[in-house]
LODOSE-962032 format. One line per field, with one value per atom (N, C-alpha, C): residue number from 1; y, x, z. Coordinates in steps of 0.001 Angstrom, whole numbers, plus 500000, padded with zeros to 6 digits. Last residue first. Layout:
<rs>
seq c(NUM | ...)
py c(Y | ...)
px c(X | ...)
pz c(Z | ...)
</rs>
This chain:
<rs>
seq c(88 | 88 | 88 | 87 | 87 | 87 | 86 | 86 | 86 | 85 | 85 | 85 | 84 | 84 | 84 | 83 | 83 | 83 | 82 | 82 | 82 | 81 | 81 | 81 | 80 | 80 | 80 | 79 | 79 | 79 | 78 | 78 | 78 | 77 | 77 | 77 | 76 | 76 | 76 | 75 | 75 | 75 | 74 | 74 | 74 | 73 | 73 | 73 | 72 | 72 | 72 | 71 | 71 | 71 | 70 | 70 | 70 | 69 | 69 | 69 | 68 | 68 | 68 | 67 | 67 | 67 | 66 | 66 | 66 | 65 | 65 | 65 | 64 | 64 | 64 | 63 | 63 | 63 | 62 | 62 | 62 | 61 | 61 | 61 | 60 | 60 | 60 | 59 | 59 | 59 | 58 | 58 | 58 | 57 | 57 | 57 | 56 | 56 | 56 | 55 | 55 | 55 | 54 | 54 | 54 | 53 | 53 | 53 | 52 | 52 | 52 | 51 | 51 | 51 | 50 | 50 | 50 | 49 | 49 | 49 | 48 | 48 | 48 | 47 | 47 | 47 | 46 | 46 | 46 | 45 | 45 | 45 | 44 | 44 | 44 | 43 | 43 | 43 | 42 | 42 | 42 | 41 | 41 | 41 | 40 | 40 | 40 | 39 | 39 | 39 | 38 | 38 | 38 | 37 | 37 | 37 | 36 | 36 | 36 | 35 | 35 | 35 | 34 | 34 | 34 | 33 | 33 | 33 | 32 | 32 | 32 | 31 | 31 | 31 | 30 | 30 | 30 | 29 | 29 | 29 | 28 | 28 | 28 | 27 | 27 | 27 | 26 | 26 | 26 | 25 | 25 | 25 | 24 | 24 | 24 | 23 | 23 | 23 | 22 | 22 | 22 | 21 | 21 | 21 | 20 | 20 | 20 | 19 | 19 | 19 | 18 | 18 | 18 | 17 | 17 | 17 | 16 | 16 | 16 | 15 | 15 | 15 | 14 | 14 | 14 | 13 | 13 | 13 | 12 | 12 | 12 | 11 | 11 | 11 | 10 | 10 | 10 | 9 | 9 | 9 | 8 | 8 | 8 | 7 | 7 | 7 | 6 | 6 | 6 | 5 | 5 | 5 | 4 | 4 | 4 | 3 | 3 | 3 | 2 | 2 | 2 | 1 | 1 | 1)
py c(076339 | 076871 | 077748 | 075132 | 074828 | 075365 | 075790 | 076062 | 075920 | 074913 | 076333 | 076677 | 072144 | 072905 | 074398 | 071530 | 071288 | 072101 | 072192 | 072881 | 072732 | 070315 | 071751 | 072549 | 067950 | 068189 | 069668 | 068221 | 068130 | 068391 | 068252 | 069389 | 069359 | 066892 | 066850 | 068023 | 068085 | 067764 | 067726 | 068909 | 067543 | 067146 | 071560 | 071281 | 069877 | 072146 | 072091 | 071612 | 072661 | 071281 | 071118 | 075556 | 074758 | 073357 | 078841 | 077418 | 076695 | 081547 | 081065 | 079609 | 082564 | 082422 | 081889 | 082376 | 083701 | 083653 | 079567 | 080296 | 081674 | 079118 | 078517 | 079230 | 080432 | 080949 | 080391 | 078746 | 080156 | 080760 | 076401 | 076426 | 077860 | 077237 | 076837 | 076863 | 077646 | 078774 | 078469 | 075006 | 076082 | 077305 | 073764 | 073392 | 074463 | 076200 | 075191 | 074881 | 076559 | 076994 | 075850 | 075565 | 076105 | 076548 | 074924 | 073819 | 074282 | 077342 | 076715 | 075573 | 079785 | 078502 | 077893 | 083067 | 082075 | 080798 | 085928 | 084710 | 083790 | 087952 | 088202 | 086953 | 088118 | 087702 | 087955 | 090972 | 089586 | 089291 | 093400 | 093372 | 091973 | 092780 | 093303 | 093183 | 091944 | 091023 | 091484 | 094296 | 093138 | 092153 | 095815 | 096274 | 095112 | 094351 | 094499 | 094967 | 094539 | 093256 | 093414 | 097090 | 096677 | 095421 | 097748 | 098361 | 098041 | 096450 | 097778 | 098480 | 094015 | 094887 | 096318 | 092984 | 093229 | 094159 | 092689 | 093627 | 093974 | 090708 | 092023 | 093069 | 088577 | 089118 | 090499 | 088154 | 088534 | 089177 | 087491 | 088600 | 089090 | 085248 | 086461 | 087669 | 083428 | 083840 | 085127 | 083118 | 083682 | 084200 | 081981 | 083232 | 083909 | 079613 | 080629 | 081987 | 078754 | 078661 | 079762 | 077727 | 078690 | 078493 | 076090 | 075485 | 076445 | 077003 | 076745 | 076201 | 077522 | 076402 | 076012 | 079830 | 078626 | 077393 | 081555 | 081231 | 079975 | 081665 | 081187 | 080743 | 082805 | 081440 | 080850 | 085359 | 084485 | 083035 | 086368 | 086087 | 085147 | 086609 | 085772 | 085389 | 088427 | 087015 | 086101 | 090880 | 090324 | 088820 | 091382 | 092491 | 092025 | 089758 | 089585 | 090679 | 090148 | 090701 | 090524 | 088803 | 090255 | 090855 | 086004 | 086506 | 088009 | 083974 | 085213 | 085621 | 080697 | 081591 | 082801 | 078950 | 079963 | 080952 | 076299 | 076877 | 077884 | 076789 | 076407 | 077062)
px c(950000 | 950065 | 951281 | 949449 | 950714 | 950810 | 946943 | 948094 | 949416 | 945324 | 945354 | 946577 | 945764 | 946106 | 946217 | 944735 | 946147 | 946592 | 942056 | 942834 | 944317 | 941386 | 941303 | 942150 | 941679 | 942537 | 942539 | 939659 | 941052 | 942030 | 937375 | 937704 | 939169 | 938211 | 937556 | 938048 | 937929 | 938694 | 937799 | 936890 | 936608 | 937294 | 937779 | 936342 | 936016 | 940458 | 939937 | 938488 | 941922 | 941687 | 941086 | 943911 | 943122 | 942941 | 944015 | 944339 | 943446 | 943620 | 944001 | 944418 | 942609 | 944064 | 944551 | 939883 | 940491 | 942005 | 939619 | 939377 | 940024 | 940076 | 940979 | 940845 | 937832 | 939177 | 940191 | 935836 | 935858 | 937236 | 936447 | 936538 | 936597 | 935889 | 937255 | 937451 | 933145 | 934021 | 935469 | 932249 | 932071 | 932952 | 933072 | 933713 | 933476 | 933418 | 932670 | 933421 | 935872 | 935232 | 934429 | 937335 | 936016 | 935236 | 939747 | 938916 | 937496 | 941009 | 940355 | 939444 | 940472 | 941055 | 940279 | 939792 | 939827 | 940495 | 941532 | 940761 | 940888 | 943260 | 941863 | 941009 | 946559 | 945602 | 944177 | 948556 | 948111 | 947131 | 949342 | 948289 | 947710 | 951438 | 950194 | 949039 | 953369 | 952888 | 951579 | 953821 | 953255 | 952675 | 954958 | 953744 | 953050 | 957252 | 956218 | 954899 | 958807 | 958243 | 957128 | 958305 | 958775 | 958065 | 957703 | 956912 | 957404 | 959669 | 959152 | 958527 | 960157 | 961299 | 960833 | 957582 | 958281 | 959467 | 957092 | 956278 | 956963 | 959002 | 959096 | 958270 | 958070 | 959416 | 959572 | 955465 | 955666 | 957023 | 955982 | 955086 | 955353 | 957678 | 958169 | 957311 | 955964 | 957196 | 957744 | 953996 | 953646 | 954881 | 955541 | 954802 | 954496 | 956493 | 957433 | 956755 | 954656 | 954917 | 955892 | 956019 | 955277 | 955620 | 957522 | 956516 | 955700 | 959682 | 958484 | 957334 | 961409 | 961733 | 960535 | 960156 | 960177 | 960473 | 960723 | 959340 | 959251 | 963523 | 962875 | 961443 | 963835 | 964323 | 963693 | 962703 | 962163 | 962562 | 964478 | 963104 | 962441 | 966705 | 966785 | 965385 | 965945 | 966162 | 966220 | 964147 | 964623 | 964827 | 963523 | 964068 | 964626 | 963926 | 963629 | 964312 | 964913 | 963591 | 963172 | 967344 | 967365 | 965996 | 968041 | 967088 | 966977 | 970861 | 970153 | 969242 | 971334 | 971222 | 970386 | 971182 | 972227 | 972167 | 969835 | 970178 | 971314 | 967678 | 969035 | 969402)
pz c(595725 | 594352 | 594174 | 598142 | 597477 | 596063 | 599052 | 599919 | 599189 | 596978 | 597324 | 598165 | 597062 | 595854 | 596159 | 599610 | 599301 | 598089 | 599193 | 600224 | 599947 | 597213 | 596931 | 597922 | 598661 | 597498 | 597109 | 600551 | 601009 | 599869 | 598806 | 599662 | 600092 | 595551 | 596853 | 597684 | 592158 | 593369 | 594603 | 589781 | 590216 | 591504 | 589466 | 589510 | 590012 | 589138 | 590500 | 590583 | 586846 | 587234 | 588616 | 587728 | 586792 | 587351 | 589192 | 589198 | 588196 | 589533 | 588214 | 588178 | 591812 | 591752 | 590409 | 591346 | 591513 | 591345 | 591400 | 590155 | 590209 | 594092 | 593106 | 591764 | 595116 | 595430 | 594438 | 594133 | 593726 | 593980 | 595522 | 594053 | 593530 | 598120 | 597772 | 596258 | 597911 | 598249 | 597877 | 597348 | 596356 | 596637 | 599831 | 598564 | 597493 | 602492 | 601745 | 600449 | 605121 | 603883 | 603277 | 607181 | 607512 | 606275 | 606064 | 606538 | 606864 | 605659 | 604516 | 604955 | 608155 | 607780 | 606616 | 606758 | 607813 | 607325 | 605473 | 605263 | 606460 | 605931 | 606249 | 606107 | 607426 | 606420 | 606880 | 608553 | 608511 | 607394 | 609805 | 608792 | 608681 | 611475 | 612051 | 611070 | 609602 | 610630 | 611249 | 608191 | 607490 | 608491 | 610238 | 609562 | 608870 | 610836 | 611863 | 611250 | 608462 | 608886 | 609911 | 606048 | 607367 | 607833 | 603446 | 604509 | 605913 | 601815 | 601479 | 602688 | 602975 | 602692 | 602436 | 603027 | 604292 | 604086 | 600303 | 601075 | 602390 | 599711 | 599070 | 599820 | 601297 | 601517 | 600884 | 600266 | 601666 | 601866 | 597556 | 597911 | 599327 | 597858 | 597191 | 597549 | 599115 | 599785 | 599176 | 597105 | 598407 | 599135 | 595015 | 594816 | 596151 | 596162 | 595669 | 595554 | 599168 | 597733 | 597323 | 602327 | 601507 | 600032 | 604007 | 603147 | 602310 | 605358 | 606156 | 605315 | 603291 | 604179 | 605038 | 602331 | 601485 | 602331 | 604475 | 604141 | 603284 | 604300 | 605523 | 605229 | 601740 | 601990 | 603249 | 602251 | 601208 | 601475 | 604123 | 604532 | 603528 | 602396 | 603588 | 604085 | 600364 | 600041 | 601264 | 599919 | 601188 | 601001 | 597289 | 598078 | 599420 | 594279 | 595698 | 596498 | 591794 | 592056 | 593512 | 591689 | 591843 | 592127 | 593430 | 592457 | 592680 | 593904 | 594242 | 593094 | 594983 | 593837 | 594225 | 597086 | 597111 | 595964 | 595156 | 596451 | 596331 | 592517 | 592827 | 594158)
</rs>
């Protein structure tokens, strides 16, 4: 619900910005809470360690989906796996 505050979010404004940019609820919450705790510049410097999903093989994408607890990924094509990983 727009405008509704979630008490577990430490930086609701950043959360909303990330959601508007297309981040999943889980990812936006993780980033906004980490930024509130450690500072935005620290989080920005740390960044991600994974390369582009387009460079991954299908078995690597399936393994990542398994790590994240996604279901129904075994029969998906590479583009479908990438979409599922980005939008979980």
